[in-house]
C-alpha positions as CSV (number, residue, x, y, z in Angstrom):
1,M,-36.1,-41.9,-17.5
2,L,-33.2,-40.0,-16.1
3,E,-30.1,-40.2,-17.8
4,A,-26.7,-39.3,-16.1
5,V,-24.8,-36.7,-17.7
6,P,-20.9,-36.5,-17.1
7,I,-19.7,-33.5,-15.5
8,C,-17.2,-31.9,-17.6
9,V,-14.8,-29.4,-15.4
10,A,-11.6,-28.1,-16.8
11,G,-11.4,-31.0,-19.2
12,Q,-11.7,-34.0,-17.0
13,E,-15.2,-35.9,-16.8
14,G,-16.7,-36.5,-13.6
15,I,-14.3,-34.8,-11.4
16,P,-15.6,-31.6,-9.9
17,D,-13.4,-28.6,-9.4
18,M,-12.3,-28.1,-5.9
19,G,-10.1,-25.5,-6.7
20,V,-12.6,-22.7,-5.9
21,W,-13.5,-24.5,-2.6
22,V,-9.9,-24.8,-1.4
23,S,-9.1,-21.2,-2.1
24,W,-12.2,-20.1,-0.2
25,A,-11.4,-22.3,2.8
26,A,-7.8,-20.9,2.9
27,A,-9.3,-17.6,3.1
28,I,-12.3,-17.6,5.4
29,L,-10.7,-20.3,8.2
30,P,-7.6,-17.8,8.9
31,T,-10.0,-14.9,9.1
32,V,-12.4,-16.7,11.4
33,A,-9.7,-17.8,13.6
34,A,-8.1,-14.2,13.7
35,V,-11.6,-12.5,14.8
36,C,-12.1,-15.3,17.3
37,L,-8.4,-14.5,18.8
38,V,-9.1,-10.8,18.9
39,L,-12.6,-11.3,20.5
40,W,-10.8,-13.5,23.0
41,A,-8.0,-10.9,23.6
42,L,-10.6,-8.1,24.1
43,V,-12.7,-10.3,26.7
44,N,-9.2,-11.1,28.7
45,P,-6.4,-8.3,28.6
46,R,-3.8,-10.7,29.8
47,I,-4.5,-12.8,26.6
48,G,-4.2,-9.4,24.7
49,R,-0.7,-8.5,26.0
50,V,0.4,-11.8,25.2
51,F,-0.7,-11.7,21.4
52,A,0.7,-8.0,21.3
53,K,4.1,-9.7,22.7
54,I,4.1,-12.6,20.1
55,F,3.1,-10.3,17.3
56,A,5.7,-7.5,18.4
57,V,8.4,-10.3,18.2
58,L,7.4,-11.6,15.0
59,A,7.0,-8.2,13.5
60,V,10.7,-7.0,14.9
61,G,12.3,-10.0,13.3
62,G,10.7,-9.7,10.2
63,G,11.4,-6.1,10.0
64,I,14.8,-6.5,10.6
65,G,15.1,-9.3,8.0
66,V,13.2,-7.6,5.4
67,L,15.3,-4.1,6.0
68,A,18.6,-5.9,5.8
69,W,17.3,-7.5,2.5
70,G,16.2,-4.5,0.9
71,I,19.8,-2.5,2.1
72,C,21.8,-5.3,0.4
73,A,19.9,-5.2,-2.7
74,A,20.2,-1.3,-3.0
75,V,24.0,-1.5,-2.2
76,F,24.7,-4.4,-4.4
77,G,22.5,-2.8,-7.2
78,E,20.8,-6.2,-7.4
79,P,16.9,-6.4,-8.7
80,I,14.5,-7.5,-6.1
81,R,13.2,-11.0,-6.7
82,S,9.5,-11.2,-6.5
83,L,8.1,-13.2,-3.6
84,A,6.2,-16.2,-4.4
85,A,3.2,-15.4,-2.5
86,F,2.8,-11.8,-3.5
87,P,4.7,-10.9,-6.9
88,T,3.7,-7.5,-7.2
89,L,4.0,-6.4,-3.3
90,V,7.5,-4.8,-3.6
91,T,9.5,-4.5,-6.9
92,T,12.2,-1.8,-5.7
93,S,14.5,-1.8,-3.3
94,S,13.6,1.3,-1.8
95,E,9.9,-0.3,-1.2
96,V,11.7,-3.4,0.5
97,I,13.5,-0.8,2.8
98,G,10.0,1.1,3.3
99,F,8.2,-2.2,4.1
100,G,11.0,-3.4,6.6
101,A,11.2,-0.2,8.5
102,G,7.1,-0.4,8.7
103,L,7.3,-3.7,10.2
104,L,10.1,-2.8,12.3
105,I,7.8,0.3,13.6
106,C,4.9,-1.8,14.2
107,G,6.7,-4.6,16.1
108,V,8.2,-1.8,18.4
109,T,5.1,0.1,19.2
110,A,3.4,-3.6,19.8
111,L,6.0,-4.2,22.2
112,I,5.8,-0.8,24.1
113,L,2.0,-1.3,24.2
114,S,1.9,-4.5,25.5
115,L,4.3,-3.7,28.5
116,V,2.0,-0.5,29.5
117,G,-1.0,-0.5,31.5
118,G,-1.3,-3.8,33.7
119,K,-2.8,-3.9,36.8
120,S,-0.9,-2.8,39.7
121,R,-0.6,-5.5,42.7
122,P,-1.9,-3.7,45.8
123,G,0.4,-3.8,48.9
124,K,3.4,-5.0,46.6
125,D,6.0,-2.7,45.1
126,R,6.1,-3.2,41.4
127,P,9.6,-4.1,40.0
128,L,11.8,-1.5,38.0
């Protein structure tokens, strides 16, 4: 005869550890969504320009915010408090300033590339 064997995971009997599955789902689902959006943007250039403009706005805003954070921390001589999600991403004010400048440049570049290269309308002048 088969006997019931209790499952013992993380010190709790009968409760399986779902943390591994949740962390995998949290990593895989956004990746799959991003790949689908990139493929959709490659098929339809108008959608790609819209996504680039949205990314540009978020990157410029984030870049300005992070740049101001780094400059204020450097001027006042305060240490950089670690971010909750990424505790080792930035540790000094110069790293924060570089990260903010990089975000700002990425946002400006995405905005410029999203505005360049649209199809011209035949028979109509393009607005300046």
